[in-house]
C-alpha positions in Angstrom: 23.8 9.2 -25.8 27.5 9.6 -26.0 29.1 10.7 -22.7 25.9 10.4 -20.7 24.8 8.0 -18.0 23.4 4.8 -19.5 20.3 5.2 -17.4 19.5 8.8 -18.6 17.6 7.6 -21.7 13.9 8.2 -20.9 12.8 5.5 -23.3 14.8 2.7 -21.6 18.1 1.6 -20.3 21.3 0.8 -22.3 20.6 -2.9 -21.9 17.2 -2.4 -23.7 15.0 -2.9 -20.6 12.3 -0.3 -19.8 12.4 1.9 -16.8 9.7 1.2 -14.1 7.2 4.0 -13.7 7.8 6.1 -10.6 4.6 4.8 -9.0 5.8 1.2 -9.0 9.1 1.8 -7.4 7.6 1.9 -3.9 8.7 5.5 -3.5 5.4 6.4 -1.8 4.6 8.9 0.9 1.6 8.7 3.1 -0.5 11.8 3.0 -3.2 12.7 5.6 -6.0 15.1 5.4 -9.0 16.2 7.4 -11.9 16.2 5.0 -15.4 16.7 6.3 -16.1 14.5 9.3 -13.1 12.2 8.6 -9.4 12.0 8.8 -8.2 10.4 5.6 -4.9 8.8 4.5 -3.6 7.7 1.1 -0.2 6.2 0.1 0.9 7.7 -3.2 3.9 9.2 -5.0 3.0 12.9 -4.9 0.7 15.6 -3.5 -0.9 15.9 -6.8 -1.8 12.2 -6.8 -3.1 12.4 -3.2 -5.3 15.3 -4.2 -6.7 13.4 -7.2 -7.4 10.4 -4.9 -9.3 12.6 -2.5 -11.0 14.6 -5.2 -9.7 17.7 -3.3 -8.5 21.2 -4.3 -4.8 22.0 -4.5 -5.3 24.5 -1.6 -5.6 21.6 0.9 -1.9 21.4 1.3 -1.3 25.2 1.3 -4.0 25.7 3.9 -2.7 23.0 6.2 -5.6 20.6 5.9 -3.3 18.0 4.2 0.3 16.9 4.9 2.7 14.0 4.9 2.3 11.8 7.9 4.9 9.7 9.7 2.4 8.2 12.1 3.5 4.5 12.1 -0.1 3.1 12.3 -1.3 5.4 9.5 1.7 4.6 7.3 1.3 0.8 7.8 -2.4 0.9 7.0 -1.9 3.1 3.9 1.0 1.1 2.5 -1.1 -2.1 2.6 -3.5 -0.5 0.1 -1.5 2.0 -2.0 -3.6 4.6 -3.9 -6.7 3.7 -1.8 -8.2 6.4 0.4 -8.8 5.1 4.0 -10.9 7.0 6.5 -11.7 7.2 10.2 -14.0 9.6 12.1 -12.2 12.9 12.8 -10.5 12.9 16.2 -10.9 9.2 16.8 -8.1 6.7 17.5 -9.8 3.9 15.6 -8.3 2.1 12.6 -8.3 3.7 9.1 -10.7 1.7 6.9 -12.1 1.7 3.4 -15.6 1.9 4.9 -15.1 4.0 8.1 -17.1 3.8 11.3 -19.9 6.5 11.5 -18.8 9.7 13.3 -20.2 10.1 16.8 -22.7 12.9 17.3 -21.7 15.4 20.0 -23.4 15.0 23.4 -26.3 17.3 23.9 -26.1 19.6 26.9 -29.1 19.6 29.2 -30.4 22.8 30.5 -30.2 26.3 29.1 -30.8 27.2 25.5 
């Protein structure tokens, strides 16, 4: 380790203490995705971790169905429960919840077929 930064040792620091895993440093982003009938959010450290939490394919980000969100209400809700997927019905302004409200059925038009 001669000539290198004392914190560059991946096994620990020069003083013998271990590095905290990246996930516990609070360096989380809040990711949002439209999946099925729901808008979903999750606070995690990476796109890969968000996809795993959602059980989604990597194409969700490439196709624009998932992205980082800066919406203050979504960020606050997700950061209260990091790693937990929260949902709300797509297009609603309600709160994101672990057990979301049921989506509303569209109104049926009267008249013609």
